[in-house]
N, C-alpha and C positions, 0 to 999 in steps of 0.2 A: 571403541573406547580403550584408551591406553591403561594398562594395569597400574594401580597405585603402588608405589614402592612400599613394600611391607616385608619385614623380616620374619620368616617362619620360626616361631619361638619353640617349636619342638626340637630344633637343632641349634639354637643360639641362646645366649644368656640375656637377651633383650629384656624380657619381663618374666620369663620362666614358665609361661603357660600359653596355650594356643587359643586362637580366635575361633569361636563358633558363631555362625550366623543363622538365626532361627526366624522364619517368616510365617506370619499369620495370613489370614484371608483379606486383610485390609488393602494390601498392594503387593501381590506376589511378584509382579514384573519389576518393580523398584527393588525389591529384595534380591532378585536374581541379578539385576544390573550392579548392585552394590557388591554382591558376591563375586561377579566377574571382574569388577574393577580392583578388588582386593586380591584376586586370584586365590580365593578361599572357597571351597565347595560349601553349598548349603547343608546345614545339619539335616539329617533325616528325621522328620517329625510329621505326625498325623495331627492335623488341625481340622476337625470336621464337626459333625453333629450326630447325636444320638437320635433315635426315631422320634422322640418327643421334642426335639429342637434344642436340647441342652448341648453346650459346647463339649466336644470330646477332644482331649489333648493327650498325646503320647509322644515323648521323645524316644526315638528308636535305637539310640546307641548311647554309650557312656559319655557324659559330659562333666564328670567329677574333676574339679580342679582347673576348669577352663575359663576363659574370658568370653562370656556370652553377650551377644547383642541381638535383641529382639526388634525386628523391623515391623512396625505395626501402627500405621496412622489410624486414628479413631474417627474415620469418615464413613459415609455411606458409599459403598462400592457398587456402582450400577452394573459393573461387569459380571459379578456373581451374586448380586442382590443381597449382600450382607449389610445390615443397618449399622448406624453409629453405635448403638448399644451392643449389637453382636460383636463388633470389633473391639469395643472397650472391654467386654467380658473376656474375650480371647486374650487380650493383653494382660489382664489381671491374672488369669489362670496360667498363662505362659510364665509370668514372673513367679508365681507361686510354685509351679512345677520345677523350674530351674533352681530355685532356692532349696526345695526339698531334695533335689538331685545333687546337691553339694557342689554346684558351680562356684568357682572362687570369686568371680565378680559378674554381676548381671547389670547390663545397661539397657534401659528402655529407650529405643529410638522411635520417637513419635513424630514423624514429619509434619503431620497435621493434627493439632490438638483439638479434638471435638469439645464442644461446650465452652470454648474460649470466649465467645462474645457475651456470655452471661457471667461477667466478671465483677458485678456490683449490684446492689439493690437499687433499682430504678423506681420502685414503688413499694408500698407495704405488702407483706405476705408473699414474697417471691424468693426463690433460692438464689444463692450465689453458686451457680452450678460449676463454674471453673474451679472454685475452691473445693467443692465436694469431690470432683474428679481427682484433683491433686491428692486429697486425703486418701481416696481409694487406692491410687497408684502407690502412694507412700506406704500404706499399710501392708502392701505385698513385699516391701523390703528391697527395692532395687538399690544398687550402689550409686547409680547415676541416671539422670534422664537427659536425653538429647532431643531437641525439637528444632523447628525451623519457623522463623517469623511468627512468633506468638502474636495474637491480635492485640494483646496488651502486655508489655514487658513485665509489668508488676506481677503477673501470674507466677513468675518465678518465686515470688515471696510466699505463695500458697504452699510451697514445699518447704517445710520448716527444717527438716534434717537431711535433705537429699540435694546434692548439687545439681543444678540445671544448666545445660549449655543451650542457649537460644541462638542458633546460627542465622545469619542473614543470607537470603537468597538473591537479593538484587544484584549481587556481583555476577551471578550466572546469566543475567540479562545483558550485562554491559557490552560484551563482545558483539552480540547480535545487534544491539541498538546502535553501536558505533558504526557498523556496516550499513545499517538502515538509514542513518542520517549523514553518512559520509558526503561531504561536499556542500552541505547547507546547515551545519551545526549552529551557525550564528542565528538561524531562524527557528531554533527549537525552543519550545517552552515545556518544561516538565510540570505537570499539574498534580497537586495533591487533592483527592476528592473530599478531604475534610481537614480540619485544623490539626488533628492528631498525627497526620501523616506528613507534615511539612518537613521534618528532619529527614525522612526517607527520600522525599522528592529532592531535597537539597543535595543529599549524598549522590543520587543518580545524576543530577545536573552537573555537579562538580566532576564526576567521573567521565561524563560525556564531553565536558567543556562547554556546556550550554550555560548561557548567562541568565536566561529567563526562568523564573519559578512562579507559578500561580496557585491559588487555593480556591476551592469551591466551598463556600459556606452554605450549609443546608439546615433546614428545620424539619425534624422528624415529628410526625404525629403519632406513630407507633413503629415497632420494629419492622424494617423493610419498606416503610411507606414514608416518602418525603413530601412535605407540604410545599416548600419553596427552596430555591437555590439562587445564589448570586456568586459572581466571579470576582476575586480580588487579584488584580493583575491584568496586564495587556496581552491578549491572544490574537489580535487582529492581524491576519496575514501570516500567522505562525503555524509551524508543524507541532502539534500538541501530543505529548505522551502522558497519559494518565497512569500514575503509579499507585498501586494499592496492595494490601496484603491478601484480601479475600474478595472473590466475586461469588455471590450466592445466587440470587434470582436474576441478577443483571439489570434489574429495574432502575436502580440508582445510577449505575454505570452508563446505561444507554441514554438516560435523561441528561446526565452530565455531558456526555459526548454531543448530544443535540444542542445543549446550551452553548458549548464551545463553538460549534459550527455556526450557530445563529449569531455568535459574537464576532464572527469573521475568521475563525481558524481555517487554515487551508486544508489540513488533513488532521485526523484524530486516530491515534492507536492507543491501546491500553496494555499494561503489564500488571500481573498480580501473581503472587506466589501460589496461592491456593485457589483452584477452580472448583468450587462446590457445584455450581450450575444446577440448582434445584428447579423444579417446576418447568416453566417454559423459557428458561434462560437462553437456550440455544436459538429458539425462534426469535427472541428479542434481539440477540446479537446479529443474527442473519438479516434482520430487517432494519438495523440501525445504521447510522452514518459512520460507525467504526470501520476502519479499513482492515485492521488486524488486531487480534487479542492474543497476547503471549501469557502463558501460564507454565508452571512447573508440573512435574509428574508426582508431586507429593500426594495427590489423589489420582487414581487411574483415569485416564482420559481417552482411551482407545475408542470407545463408543461415541463420545462427544466429537472427537476429531473427524469421524466419518460423517457426522451430521452437520458440521459447520466448517466450511473451507477457510473461514477467517481465523480459526483457532490454530495457534502454533504452540507446540509443547516442547519445552526445554527440560532436560534431565538434571535433577539434583543428586543423582547417584554419585558422580565424582566428588561433589562437596561432602556428602555423608561418608563416602569411603575414606577420603582424606582425614576426616574428623575421627573416624573409628581407628584408623591406623595410628594417628597421633595419640589418641587416648591410650591405646594398647601399649604404645612405646613410652608412655608417661611424658609426652611432649606437650608444649603449650598449644592451645587452639587459636591464639591471638593472630597468627599469620593468616588464618582463613578469613578474618575480618578486614585484613589490610590489602591483600594481593590485588584483586581485580578492581577494588574500589579506590585504589590509590595509584593505579597504573597511569 
């Protein structure tokens, strides 16, 4: 991975203060990769547990007056068995610690935003958990929040007084997909697994030069359980790429892939930013008609990659490193939304 161009502010007048990268237990490898891409060493920090299970946080050197970035997805990390709630609490306490330690600016980099799918009331007497999490984070006083492919873009509005940068990860898939469909792009159909993802599918199709876009309409009887599906669009004899933001149990994904195959699709692959892969997701993918499944490393995937040869993991460390460098130097992030998606 080539280092991102970053000016060491300890010796220049760029912004007047140095970058500090702090990593929790949510995804240590991604934090290390971002650190390497920026050519900035990780801050020395103890993020562990007391004997009773409470989070134990200690920043081991002075960070007064620095520009701090906490790398902490609020996911279940199967590598070290930290839960969504463990990693959320670590994020909150890291934010609190850095504010108490007089950091000049603190940015929460949350590649995967847990509880994002609970973004509205679907029936009486249920929480809007995405909003509650936003309030918790905002209460700790970060200057900025950076995330990747929120399940619902309107979640940014749950942060009333804190700027939120919601980066798009599909650009990281484009180069790989272009190589994958080289020579037969005219026979490619990009498929959105629901009506809400049509714009994402259209952006990917435009970037690949594919003319076909299809949508799968589905009727859910409850969370994670689909009653029926139907395809809007022609997939007969086509190479289908399902594009989504999250794969959880993979039940809906594998059913969608089977429906495409039954409708005449020649091959089916899938791309998603966040690979949650709960329960028997890996077994479902292994036994499905899917040829390949591409995800990013917003959530640790080392264990899953060993259990599923179809799983291909692409890194978003370069994307996040570029975003951090540009934020630090007070530059616009708009270029990150344009580059690979408009090439």
